[in-house]
LOZAKOL-675240 format. One record per residue: x, y, z of N, C-alpha, C, O, CB in turn; residue in one letter. Coordinates in steps of 0.02 Angstrom, whole numbers, plus 50000, padded with zeros to 5 digits. Glycine has a CB too. Layout:
BEGIN
XYZXYZXYZXYZXYZA...
This chain:
BEGIN
500434994050000500005000050000500445006250000500985006350029499525000050062M500215011449967500605017449960500635021350026500165021150066500325021949905F501185024750035501265029250091501205036350066501575038450021501945028150128N500735040250095500615046950071501235051250075501365055450032500045050150110L501625050250127502235054350136502755052850082503195057050068502535053050205N502715046950051503185045249999502955047949931503365048649885503275037849995L502315049449925502055051949862502235059249851502315061449794501305051049858L502295062949905502455070049900503025071749948503105068449999501835074449915L503405076649930503935078949975503635083050031503055085150026504465083149936S504015084050084503765087950141503605095150119503115098050143504285088050197K504005097850074503875104650051503205105150015502845110050023504435107050006E503055100049976502425100049938501825099049984501315102249976502435094649884E501895094450032501345093050077501205099050123500625100350139501505086950119L501725102550143501635108150189501555114850153501505120050185502225108550236N501535114650087501485120850049500805124150059500285120850054501615119549975S500815130650073500195134350082500005138150018499485141550016500255139150141K500435137749967500285141249906499725137949867499375141249828500915141749862S499635131449877499115127749843498485127649887498475124549940499345120549827K497985131149865497355131149902496955124949884497135121249838496945137449888S496405123749920495965118149905495685118749834495635113849798495395117749956M495505124849814495225125849747495745124449693495585121649641494975133049740D496365126349706496885124949657497015117449651497135114849596497525128549677Q496985113949707497065106649705496485103449667496585098749629497095103749777C495885106049678495305103449642495375104549567495215100149527494655106649668L495625110349548495745111749477496245106849447496205105149388495985118949467D496715104549488497215099849463496915093149444497215089449405497735098749515G496325091449471496005085149454495735085049383495605079749356495445083749502L495665090949352495415091349284495985090949233495865090949172495035097849274F496605090549257497175090549212497225083849175497035078649201497825091849252H497465084149113497525078049072498115073649095498105067549086497605079848999K498625076849122499215073049143499085069349208498875072349257499825077649150R499215062849208499075058749267499485060749328499225060549384499205051649252G500115062549317500535064449374500275070749408500345071549469501255065549351S499985075249369499695081349399499085079749440498985082449495499505086449344T498675075149416498085073049454498295069549518497995070549571497625068449412R498815065349514499065061849574499295066849626499155066049685499635057049555E499665071949603499905077149649499325080749683499335081749744500345082249612M498815082549643498235086049671497855081749720497655084049773497765088349615A497765075349704497415070749748497795069849814497505069849868497305063949714L498455069049808498855068049869498815074049915498775073349976499595066749850A498815080049886498775086049927498075086749958498015088950015498935092349886M497555084849922496875085149949496795080050006496495081650058496355083849894L497055074049996497005068950049497375071350111497125070550167497305062250025V497955074450102498325077050159497945082450196497945082650257499005079750136D497605086750158497215092150190496605089350226496445091650281496985097250137K496265084450197495695081350230495915077350291495545076650339495315076750181F496515074750288496785070850344496935075350404496835073350461497405067050323C497195081350390497415085750444496845089950473496855091850531497955090350419K496335091350432495785095550455495125093350423495115090250370495915102950438N494575094850457493915093550429493745099250381493655104950401493365092950486L493705097650318493615102750266492865104150255492615103150200493945100650200Q492535106250308491815107350303491635113150255491195112450214491525108750371N491985118650262491825124550221491955123150147491575125450104492235130550244E492475119550133492635118050063492085113850030491925114849972493305114450058F491795109150068491295104750040490615108050031490165105050002491225098650083L490535114050056489895117450049489695118049976489125116749958489915124450082V490165120049934490015121149864490375116449816490245116449756490195128249846N490845112449842491265108449797491195100949807491605097149781491985110449807K490685098849843490625091849861490545087349799490925082649790490035090749908C490055088949757489925084649699490475085049647490625080049615489255086549668S490775090949638491325091549591491895086949612492175083349570491565098849587T492075087149675492615082949701492445075649692492875071649673492755084549774L491825073849708491625066849705491675064049634491945058649623490905066049731L491415067749585491415065249517492095065249485492225061149441490935069249475Y492525069649505493215069449481493575063349509494005060449476493595075849499Q493405061449570493685055349599493445049249561493825044549551493495054649674C492825049249539492565043749498492965043149434493125037549412491815044749482F493135048749403493535048649342494225045649355494475041849314493615055649314N494515047349413495175044649429495135037049441495595033449422495455048049491S494595034849472494515027649483494445023949416494675018349409493895026349527V494125027149369493995023949304494605023649260494715018549227493445027649268K495015028949258495545029249208496235030249238496725030549201495405034849161R496295030749304496935032449334497405026549345497215020749335496815035849399G498005028249365498505023249384498345020349452497855022449484499225026249384S498745015549475498635012649541498685017849596498275017849642499145006949554S499175022449590499235027749640498625032249639498365034149692499865031849627K498395033949579497825038449573497195035249600496795038549633497725040549501E497095028849587496505025349613496535024949689496035026049723496465018249584I497125023449716497205023149789497025029849821496665029949870497925021149807Y497285035249794497165041849822496435043949813496145046849859497625047049790L496145042449755495445044249744494985040449792494505043349817495245042649671A495135034149805494725030349853494795033149924494305033449961494935022849852C495395035049942495485038150008495085044550013494765045850064496235039650021R495095048549959494755054949960493995054049964493655057849999494945059049899L493725049149928493005047749931492815045750002492295047950028492805042249881I493225041650033493085039650102493105045450151492675046050194493565034350124G493615049750144493665055650187493065060250177492795062950225494305059450172F492845060950114492265065150100491645062550136491275066350166492145065550024L491535055950132490955052950164490975053650239490465055250270490895045650145S491555052550269491615053150341491525060350363491235061650416492305050550365I491755065050323491705072150341490985074550341490775078050387492115076350294T490605072650290489905074950287489465071050334488935073450353489645074450216I489685064950354489285061150402488585059750378488485057950320489265064750468G488105060550424487405059050407486995065350396486395065450410487095054850463C487315070650372486965076950363486475076550305486675075850247487465082650351K485835076950321485305077450271485355072050217485235073350158485325084250239D485545066050237485535060350191486045060950135486015057150087484845059550162D486525065550140487005066350086487485060450081487705058750026487395072750096L487665057450138488105051650137487775045950099488115041950066488295049550208A487115045450105486765040250068486785041649993486845037049953486025039750091H486745047849974486805049749904487505048149878487575045849821486645057149894E488005049249919488685047549900488745040049887489055037849839489195049749954V488445036049931488465028749922488125026649858488385022649820488135025249982L487535029449845487165027449785487525029549722487515025949672486465030549787E487845035349723488215037649664488875033849655489095032649599488355045149669D489185031949711489855028849707489825021349696490305018449670490235030349771A489285018149714489265010749710489365008249638489765003749628488605008149737F489015011049588489115008549519489835008949495490095003949471488675012249472P490175014849499490865014949475491345010649516491805007649488491125022049474P491235010249582491665005949623491554998649607492024994749602491545007249698L490914996749598490764989849581491054987949513491334982449505490004988749580S491004992349466491284991049399492044990449402492334986049370491094996649350E492354994749442493084994349448493304987949482493804984949463493345000349487A492934985749532493104979549568493064973549522493414968649532492654978649628L492624973749473492544968149427493034968249369493094963349333491844967949401Q493384973849360493844974349303494574975049323495014973649282493644980249261S494714977049385495404978049405495724971449426495384966849449495444983149463K496384971149418496764965149436497304966549487497534961949522497074962049374C497504972749493498054974449539497814974049611497304976949628498324981549523D498174970349654497954969549724497894976149762497434976949803498444965149761P498344980949749498304987349783497674991149763497334994049805498924991649768V497514990949699496904994349675496284991149706495834994749729496864994049599E496254984649706495674981149734495604982549809495054983749833495724973549722I496154982349845496134983749916495884990849930495494991949976496824982749948S496114995649890495895002549899495145003249886494795006649923496285007249852S494904999949834494195000149817493764996949871493234999549888494074996649750L493994991349899493624988049952493584992250015493054992750046493944981249968L494144995350033494144999750092493655005550082493275007250127494855002550104D493675008550023493235014150008492505012050011492095015550040493395017149940C492345006349980491655003849981491415002550052490835003950068491594997449939L491844999850094491654998550164491505005050201491005005350238492214994750200A491915010150191491815016450227491165019950205490775021950248492405021150215I491055020550140490455024150118489825020350134489295023350143490495025550043I489865013650137489275009750158489155010450233488585011050255489375002350140T489685010550271489635011550344489305018150361488885018550406490325011150376F489495023450324489225030050338488545031150306488095033850338489715035450314V488465029050244487865030850206487345025450198486805026750172488065033050140G487495019250220487005013850213486405014950258486475015150320487325007250229G485815015550228485205016950267484845010750290484505010850342484735021150226D484905005350253484534999350272484964993150262485524993550236483884998750233D484684987550282485064981250281485244979150210485784976450199484654975750315L484794980350163484914978050094485524981550064485904978350027484304979450051S485634987850080486204991450053486854988850083487364988350049486134998950066E486834987350148487434984550179487594977750152488174976250137487344984250255T487084973450144487194966750117487414966950044487784962550022486564962450124E487194971950007487404972649938488164973649934488504970549892487044978549904R488424977849977489154978949978489514972750004490054971049979489324985050020S489234969550054489554963550082489574957850032490054954050030489184961350145M489044957249991489044952049939489594953249889489904948449865488364951849904Q489724959549872490264961049825490944959249856491384956649821490244968549806L491024960749920491654958949954491734951449960492284948749954491674962150023M491174948049971491184940849982491484937149922491804932049929490484938249996W491364939849862491604936549801492354936149797492624932149759491334940149741Q492704940349836493434940349831493764935049875494334933349863493694947149850F493414932449924493714926949961493294920549959493484915449987493824928950034F492724920949925492324914849915491924915749851491314916249854491864913449976H492254915849792491904917149730491454911349710491604905549724492394918449674P490894913049678490434907949653490654905649584490994909349548489704910649652K490464899649565490634897049499490274901149446489684902749453490444889549493L490634902749394490324906549340490344914049349490074917649308489634904349331G490644916349403490684923549414491194926749367491674923549347490874925149488N491074933049349491504936449302492114939749334492494943149300491114941649265N492204938949399492754942149433493424939749404493534933749394492724940649509M493864944549391494534942849367495054944549420495654944349406494674946549302V494824946249480495294948349533495684942349558495444936649557494914951649591A496294943549581496714938049608496454936149678496714938549728497454940149612P495974931749681495644930149744496114926449792495984926249852495024925949731T496654923649767497114920049810497644924549840498034922349882497454914449772T497654930949820498154935549846498014937049920497444938649938498174942049804C498524936649961498434937650034498204944650049497804945650095499094936150071A498454949750012498254956650025497504957550013497164960650053498654961549980I497264954749958496554955349942496124951549992495614953950015496414952849870V496344945550010495974941650059495914945250126495374945650155496314934850069L496474947950149496474951450214496024957550212495634958750259497184953550233T496064961550158495654967550152494914965750147494494968950179495854971650091T494744960750107494044958650099493764956150165493194957650182493984953250045A494154952250202493934949750267493804955550315493294955650349494454944950296L494264960150318494204965850364493594970150345493214972150389494844970050363S493504971650281492944975750259492274972350271491794975450293493024977550184A492244965850257491634962050268491444961950342490864963150360491714954750241W491924960550385491794960350457491604967250483491174967850527492414957750495S491914972450456491764979350475491024980950464490704983950507492214984250436F490764978950407490054980250392489594975550431489054977550452489924979450317L489814969250441489404964650481489304967250552488784966050583489724957750482L489804970750578489764973250647489214978450656489024979950713490434976250668S488944981150602488424986250606487724983150602487224986750610488514991350551T487674976750589487024973650575486704970650637487044968550683487114968250522M486034970550636485644967250688485594959850669485324958250615484934970450696D485834955450712485864948350695485164945550682485104940750644486204944450751V484654948450712483974945850702483734947150631483274943850607483494948950752L484034952150597483824953850529484284951050476484184952250416483774961250522K484804947450497485284944750449484944939250407484604934950434485904941950485V485054939550342484784934550297485214928250300485784928250278484744937250224N484934922950327485334916850338485534913550272486024909750271484954911950381K485164914750219485344911650155485964914750124486294911650082484764912250106T486134920750145486724924150116487384921650145487874920950109486664931650128C487394920350210488024919050244488034912250279488404911350328488174924550294W487644907450256487584901150292488224896950291488294892350332487014897150262K488694898550246489314894750244489914898750270490484896550264489454892450173E489784904550298490344909050315490794906150369491404906450363490074915750338S490514903450423490934900950477491374895150453491964894750471490504898650537V491084890750413491474885050387492054887550344492604884950347491034880350347S491914892650303492444895150260492974898850300493564898250286492144899750207Y492764902750351493254906150393493684901050431494274902250444492904910850442F493374895550448493754890250481494304887550435494854886150457493294884550503S494144886950371494654884750323495224889950317495804888150310494334883550254D495034896350321495544901650315496004901850376496544904750372495204908350306L495794898850432496244898550490496864894350477497344894550515495864895850551L496844890450423497424886350404497804889450345498234886150315497194879350385D497654895750329497994899050274498734900250290498924900550348497654905850257H499134900850237499854901750247500024908650276500514909250312500224900750182D499624913750259499774920550281499464921950349498874920550360499524925650229D499864924650395499634925950463499084931250464498624930750503500224928050507L499144936350421498634941650420497954938950400497444941150426498854947250373S497954934350353497314931250332497014927250389496414927550401497424926750270V497434923550425497174919550481496904924050537496394922350568497734915050509R497234929650549496994934250600496324937350579495874938050619497514939850613I496264939150514495634941850490495064936850497494514938750515495704943850417G495204930550482494694925350491494514924450564493924923550581494934918650461A495004924850608494884924050680494444929750706493994928550746495544923850719A494574935850683494154941550704493434940750680492964942250717494444948150677E493354938550618492674937450591492304932150632491714932950646492714935450517A492644926850650492334921550689492144924050758491594922550783492804915450695I492584927950790492424930750856491814935250852491394935050897493034934650884A491764939250800491194943750792490544939750784490034941450814491294948350732L490564934450743489964930350732489754926950796489154926650812490094925050677I490234924250835490064921050899489784926250947489334924550986490684917650929F490034932250946489774937450990489064939350971488644940651015490224943650988E488914939550907488244941350884487734935950901487144937550912488254942650809M487944929650903487484924150917487134921950853487334923850798486964926250969G486604917750861486234915050804486714911850754486704913550694485824920550769S487124907150778487634904050736487324900250678487644899350626488054899450776L486694898150686486384894350632486324898450568486264895550514485704891850654E486334905150574486284909450514486954909850477486974912150420486054916350534K487484907750509488144908250479488474901450467489044901150445488594912550522F488114896150482488374889350473488004885850418487434887550401488334885350539C488334880850389488024877050335487434873150363487414871250421488524872250303S486944872050319486364868150339486574860950352487044858350321485804868450286E486234857850397486404850950416486334846350355485834846650319485954848450473A486834842250345486814837550289486334831850305486324829150360487514834850274K485954830050254485474824650264485844818050267486304816950228484934824450208S485644813650312485964807150320485674802250269485184803850234485864804450392S485974796550264485744791550217485034789350233484614788350189486214785450216K484904788750298484234787150320483864793650330484054797650373484234782750385V483334794750292482984801150296482664802050364482324797650389482454801550242Q482784807950394482514809350459481784811350453481604815150408482914814850494L481384808850497480664810050493480454815750540480084820150520480274803750510V480694815450600480474820250651480874826750647481484826550636480534817150721H480544832350655480874838850653481384839450709481904842550700480364844450659E481234836450767481684836750823482354833350808482874835550832481374833550884G482334828250769482954824750751483384829150705483994829150710482794818150716S483054832950661483414837450618483764842950658484344844650645482954840550565K483414845750706483704850950749484294848150788484794851550797483184853750797C484224841850812484764838850850485384837950806485944838950829484534832150880Q485274835950743485834835050698486174841750683486784842150682485604831750633E485774846950672486054853450658486454856050717486994858850708485504858450641S486194855050778486544857150838487204853350845487714856150866486114856050900H487194847050827487794842950832488324845550783488914845650800487644835550819S488114847450723488584850150674488914856550699489514857550690488244851350608D488504860950729488764867350754489264866150810489794869350812488194871850779I489114861550856489574860050910490224857150884490764858550910489254855250960E490164852950833490774850150803491204855450770491814855250773490584844850752G490874860350739491244865850707491574870250760492144872550750490774870150664L491234871350817491534875150871492164871750897492674875050908491034876050929K492134865250906492714861550931493304861950881493874862650901492534854150944E493144861550817493664862050766493994868950768494604869450764493364860750696K493594874150775493864880950776494294882050838494814885250833493294886150774I494084879350895494484880050956495174876750947495684879550968494124876951016L495184870950917495824867550905496264871650857496864872250867495704860450876N495944874450805496324878550758496604884850791497174886750779495884880550699Q496194888050834496424894050868496984892550917497434896550926495834897450904M496954886750949497494884850995498144883950957498674886250979497304878351032T498104880550900498704879750858498954886450831499564887650828498564874950800N498484890750813498674897350787499024901450840499504904950825498064901050761L498804900950902499114904650957499834902250968500284906250980498714903851021S499934895750963500604892950971501054895050913501644896850923500584885350976L500794894850852501184896750794501364904250795501924906150779500814895050729E500874908250816501004915450819501534917050871501934921650862500354919250835A501534913250926502044914350977502744912850950503234915950972501914909951037G502794908150904503444906550874503654911750822504254912850812503434899650843D503154914850789503314919350734503484926450758503884929850727502734919750687E503174928650813503264935650834503954936550865504244931950892502724937750883V504194942650860504854944350888504784946950958505174945151003505214949350843V504284951350969504194954451034503664950551074503184947951046503984961851027H503764950251138503304946451181502614949551182502114946051185503574945951252K502584956151180501944959651183501684961551114501344966651106502004965851227N501834957351064501604958850997500844959250994500504955051024501864953550948D500584964250959499864965350957499504959650922498944957950941499704971950922S499814956650872499484951150836499394945050882498874941850882499884949150774K499914943550920499874937950966499344939251019498974934751038500564936551000K499314945351044498814947051094498104946451066497654944051101498924954151119K498014948651004497344948150974497124940850967496554939150982497334951550906L497584936550945497424929450938497244926451006496774922651011498014925650907I497634928151057497484925551124496814928051150496464924451184498044927451172D496654934351134496004937051154495424933251121494924931851154495954944551136D495504931651058494984927751023494924920851054494364918451065495154927150948V495484917751069495474911051099495134911051167494734906651181496184908351105L495294916051208494974916451274494224917751268493834915151308495304921951316R494034921551219493324922951210492944916751188492394915351212493234928551158F493244912851142492914906851117492904901351170492424897451174493244904351054L493424900951211493464895751262493044897251323492644893151345494184894651282E493134903251351492834904951416492374910951413492144913351465493374906251466D492224913451352491784919251344492054925451381491664929451407491084917551369N492724926151382493034931951413493024937751362493324937351309493774930351435V492664942951380492574948551333493214952551324493614953351370492014953151358R493304955051263493874959351249493774965951286493224968651288493974960451173V494304968551314494264974751352494914978651343495454976451363494124973451427K494854984451312495444988551301495224995851294494624997351296495834986251238T495705000151286495545007251277496095010451234496675008451237495485010851345S495885015451195496345018951150496365026251169495855029351180496115018051075I496965028951174497045035951193496935040351131497265039451080497745037151223K496475045051138496325049851084496415056751114495975059351148495595048851056V496985059851100497135066351130497195065551206497605061551230496585071451113G496795069351243496795068751316496245064151340496145063251401496705075551347R495875061151294495315056851312495485049551297495965048051262494685058951275S495075045151325495145038051313494515035151283493965036651306495315034451378G494595031051232494025027751199494005020551223494445016551206494085028151121L493505018851263493455012151292493135007351242492675009151205493035012251357S493395001151241493154996051195493024989651235493464987251270493664994751137I492424986951229492254981051268491884975651227491654970751255491824982951327S491844976651162491524971651118491944970851055492324975251036490794973751100T491864965051024492234963750962491984968350906492374970550864492174956450942W491334969650904491064973950852491374980950857491564983850806490304974350858S491424983650917491724990250925492474990150908492724994850878491614992850997R492814984850928493524984250914493654984150839494114987450814493814977950947L493244980250802493334979950730493204986650697493554988650650492874974550700L492694990250721492524996750693493085001850705493285005550660491864999250722Q493335002050766493865006750783494505005150744494825009650717494015006750858V494684998850740495284996950704495234998650630495725000850599495414989450712N494644997650601494564999250530494615006750519494925009050470493894996550504F494315010650563494355017950557495075020350565495295024850530493895021350608M495435017450612496135019250621496535017550559496975021350538496435015650683M496395011850530496745009650470496595014450412497055016250375496545002550450H495975016550404495795020750347496015027950357496315030950312495045020450334F495885030750415496045037850427496795038950438497045044450426495665040350487L497145033850460497865034450470498035039850519497745040050574498205035850404G498495044350502498685049750549498125054650563498175058650609499275053450522P497585054450523497025058950535496515056250584496015059550597496685060450471G496635050350613496145047250658496025051550720495445052750738496385040350679F496555053950752496475057850813496105064350798495655066250835497155059350845V496295067750745495975074050727495235073150714494825077050739496305077150666K495055068150677494355067050661493965064650722493385066450731494285061850604H494275060550764493935058350825493805064150872493315064150909494345052950860M494245069150872494155074850916493635079850890493305083150930494815078350925Q493545080350824493135085650797492545083350755492085087250742493555090150756E492535077050734492005074650690491415072250731491465067150767492265069050644N490845075650727490265073950767489965067250747489675063750788489735079350762E490035065450684489795058850662490145053250699489825048550723489895058050586F490805053750705491185048650741491035048950816491045043750849491935049550729L490895054850842490695055350912490065051350925490015047750975490595062650932H489585051850879488955048150887489045040650877488765036650914488435050850837D489455038750828489555031650813489885028050871489675022650890489975030850750V490395031150900490785027850952490595030351022490935028651071491515028950941F490065034251027489845036851091490435039951129490575038351186489525031151134D490765044451094491395047351118491325054851123491085058151077491985045451073F491545057651179491545064851189492225066851215492405065251271490985067051238K492615070451174493295072351195493275076651257492795080351269493665075951139P493805076251297493835080351358493855087751341493595091851379494455078551398K494145089451284494155096451263493445099151255493295104751274494545097251198E493005094951226492315097051216491935097151282491515101451293491975092351166K492085092351326491765092251391491945098551430491525101351465491965085951430Q492585100651425492815106651461492455112851435492245117051474493585107451454H492385113351369492035119051340491295119051360491005124251373492095118951264M490995113051363490295112551381490175114751453489685118051468490055105451372S490645112851499490565114851569490665122351577490335125451619491065111051612S491105125251537491205132551541490585136251517490395141451545491825134651499E490265133651465489675136851438489105136851488488695141451490489455133451374N489065131651530488535131251580488635136451634488145138551666488515124251611Q489245138751645489375143751697489245150851673489175155351714490085143151721L489215151851608489085158451581488375160651595487925156351594489235158751506L488245167051608487555169351618487155168551554487405169851499487555176651641P486545166551562486125165251505485805171751480485195172351476485575160051523N486235176651462486005183151438486325184251370486935184551364486185188851487M485915184951318486165185851251485875192151221485285193851233485985179751207F486275195751183486035201751150485725199751083485805194151060486595206851140T485375204551054485065203250990485585202650934485455199550883484565208650973Y486185205550945486715204850895486915197550890487035195050835487315209250913D486955194150947487145187050946486605182850913486745178050877487275184451018Y485975184750926485435181150895485475181650819485335176750784484755183850919E485665187450794485705188450722486245183950692486155181250637485835195750706E486795183150727487335178850702487095171650698487235168250649487955179450746V486745169350750486495162450751486025161250693486075156150659486155160950817V485565165950683485085165050629485435165150561485235161550515484555170550632L485945169150554486305169450491486625162750475486635160550418486835175050492K486905159550526487235153150516486745147750495486915143350455487595151150578N486135147950521485675142550509485175143950453484845139350429485305141050571F485115150250433484645151750380484985152450312484655153950262484285158150396Y485635151150308485975151950245485835146050198486105145850143486725152550256Q485415141450219485255135650177485675129750198486105130250242485355137150103G485565124150166485925117950183486625118350155486715117850095485555111850155N487145119150198487825119850173488095113450142488605113650108488275121950228P487765107750154488015101450129487655099150066487805093850039487955096150183W487185103150042486805101049983487265100649923487625105449908486225105849970K487245095049888487655094349828487375098849773486825097749749487675086949806L487765103849754487515108649706487615106049635488135103149618487865115349714K487115107149593487145104749525487515109749480487825107849430486455103449498E487485116349498487775121449455488535121349455488845123649407487525128149475E488835118749509489555119549518489955115749465490525117649451489755117249586E489675110449435490065106649387489785107249316489955103349272490085099249407I489365112349306489075113349240489625115049190490045119449203488535118849242E489625111649135490125112949083490775109249093491215109549051490265120149079G490835105749151491465102149164491365094549160491735091049125491745103949233R490865092149195490795084949202490065083049204489685085849243491155082449265Q489855078249163489155075949168489035072949236489485070049266488995070949113P488435073449259488275071149326487555068849329487155070049283488405076749378Y487415065549382486735063149395486395067949442486675069649495486735055849423Q485795070049425485445074849467485285071849534485125065949540484815077249433K485325076049586485215073849654484485074749673484155079549653485665077549703K484245070249712483565070949739483585075749798484045075449839483275064149760K483095080049801483055084649857482825080949918482355077049917482585090549841K483175082249973483005078850035482365081750064482295087850070483585079350086S481915077350082481285079650110481285079850185480805082150216480725075150086A481825077450216481835077250289481965084150317482335088050286482355072250314C481685085950374481795092450404482505093250429482875088350437481305093650461P482695099450442483375100950466483345101450542483095106450569483655107550435N483585096350578483545096550652483965102150682483785104950733483755089950680P484535103750650484965109050676484605115750673484655119750720485625109350638A484245116950619483875123250612483335123750665483255128950696483575123850543L482965118350674482435118250724482715119550794482425123250833482055111650723K483275116350808483595117250874483815124450884483735127250938484195112550881K484095127550831484315134450836483735139250848483775143750889484695136550773A483185138050813482595142250822482345141850894482195146950926482035140250773K482285135750920482045134850988482515138151039482295141051088481975127451005N483165137651024483655140651070483575148251072483605151351125484375138751050Q483485151351013483395158551010482755160651045482745165651081483375160950937V482215156751036481595158451070481675158251146481425162551182481035153651048R482025153051169482125152551242482535158451267482405161151321482475145851260R483035160451229483445166051249483035172451252483105176551298484045166951201Q482595173451202482175179351201481705179551261481585184851291481775179651137N481425173751279480975173451337481345175251400481085179051442480665166451343R481945172651408482335174151468482515181551472482495184551525482975169851470L482685184451414482855191551413482245195751432482295200551470483115193651343I481665193951404481055197651419480875197051492480685201951524480485195151375S480925191051519480765190051590481225194051634481015197051684480815182551608Q481865194251617482345197951657482195205451655482215208951706483065196651633T482045207851595481895214951588481245216751624481205221951658481845216851515R480735212451618480105213751653480205213851728479925218051763479595208451634N480615209151751480755209051823481105215351845480975217951900481175202851842A481555217951804481905224151820481435230051822481485234251867482465225351771G480975230651772480495236051772480035235751832479875240951862480085235951708H479825229751850479375228951907479725231251971479415234452014479155221551914M480365229451977480725231352038480795238852043480735241652097481415227952040A480935242251987480995249551987480335252752005480315257652042481245252051919V479785250151978479125252851993478945252352066478695257152096478615249351951G479085246652096478925245752167479355250252210479115252952261479025238452188L479985251152190480415255552229480165262752227480205266352277481135255152204E479905264852168479645271652162479025272752205478925278152232479485273252090G478585267652212477995268252252478165268952326477845272652363477535262252242E478695265452347478885265852418479125272852434479005275352489479425260652435D479455275952387479685282752401479115287652401479215293552412480205284852349L
């Protein structure tokens, strides 16, 4: 996988002469190296800061230029374009259903690219991007399963499929496993379609014997997540019919239960062997891979829950489930050095991980100590911010004459931020009026006494 710092020099990455608009203009250039440079600088800027203001008017232009790079670019350009699409989706979050529009617009070109590309780096970049935009913009189960089915083909292809991807490549297998598990962690097990994933545990068990350690770890994480979710019958193969046809339904259930228990025992033996092998392979005693394998083994053997915490700035992000661990690890992998910045300032990630930075808590406590007295000048500023229209709306005019595009549907859902701002202003006005009335009343009574 490419390293962003290797794609550009420090002088280029830290250059302030190139604005966001200038970088965006570079995406229209015919020369591939110029587009790569512009994409790398944009990714670096999105990594270091939340580019909310820039996306107000340039969201769709940026998105469709990334689609062009995915379609015709080099491996570096595809990698950077996929990173940028993911950053864009994470930045806009769930604002007015725009992330869902990004998913719907991005799925066709990403799906087409996944079916035509052969380079492992390109495929891995596309899978990571698809996982992120589905995680942020997927509104229902069918959309999540649609992306998972596409990922599934890379480590368990069906006969007759048109995929030309190197499914045996360890990089692709590891990425597909991680992306698939990442999306599975968001699903309600009661709504999972058992016909889609009925062979998954058996196949993951086979991957525990893979030659590559990263593939085996990815399979172990997927198995731990499935066991944590429960309803193993939805992820296991259907019971094989015996030579003597079973008549009673109870006998069929007993056979199915026996198969699941046998699969559990097989996986425990595989995980025990994997723990021993990992201990021989690692150099450091406290290697993270060895610890993860041991955590999975303890969970499968004794139901010992994973428990850890990650330092984010001055705050700590507690993790106590496999689903949360997989989500955090995937976000750390995708955001890279921008993980801390986005965790501190991105409200979407705050909601997803139930995380509130100490910096924000400190500001919130200070605001509670301030007197609840606001002037009308402050009210005007608040109204200006919220009445300027939807800053995240994908504008159609911005790319006119440059790039064909698909028209966006207008969101019919109300703006909760606007409603909240209006109510806040009304409450402030009431408090101001009450205070003033109380002051006039006190002056009047004092005058009568005199």
